[in-house]
C-alpha positions, 0 to 999 in steps of 0.5 A: 499500499503506498502512504504518501504525505504532503504538508504544507511549508512556509516558504520565504522567497529572500529577493535581491533587494533582500526582502522576503516574500511569502511563497505558498509551497508544500513538501510531499512524501511518499512511500512509493520512492522512499529516497525522495522528497517533493518540493511543490509550487503551485501554478500560479507562482510559477513562471509558465503558468504550471505546477512546479515540482523540486525533487531531491533527497530524502537524506539531503534534505535532513543533512541540510537541516543541520550543516550546509549540504548539495552541490548541484541544483538544490543546496540546502543550510541552516540559516541562524537558529530557526531557519533553513535555507533552500537554494534552487538552481535552474537555468533561469536563475537562483531562488533562495527560500527560507522555511522553518526549521521545526516544520522541515523536522517535523514533516521529516519524522512523518517520513521516517515513520512511513518509511524508516531510514535504512529500510528503503526498497528502491527495486520497485522505484527503479523498476519504474524509473528504467521501464519509463526512461527505456519506453520505446527502446 
């Protein structure tokens, strides 16, 4: 049985002028893809009018709450005592978002209640990914 968690996350987009603009977002986790978390943004705030989802490892999110983590498109680090910064890099630029650390930690605890750390079975997710990738080959 697939279990999916979704949690609204209060995000603050940091602008070039160092202003913080509230942005609706949600964190999502599914037992179907146990190593990944998804950060969803609604269509009304995207450049092309469609929902935007960033997918990255649950381990990256866990590490980034405590210490700077990531070297690619997603970088996460603590910001002060109560916040966590998520940097999203794309060909269109970079977005810097601040989240309440406690909300991210709650989400992670809930995800570990669904699939414990170290017990993720990647076989089914790998099979689905390879099937999708190789479809028509």
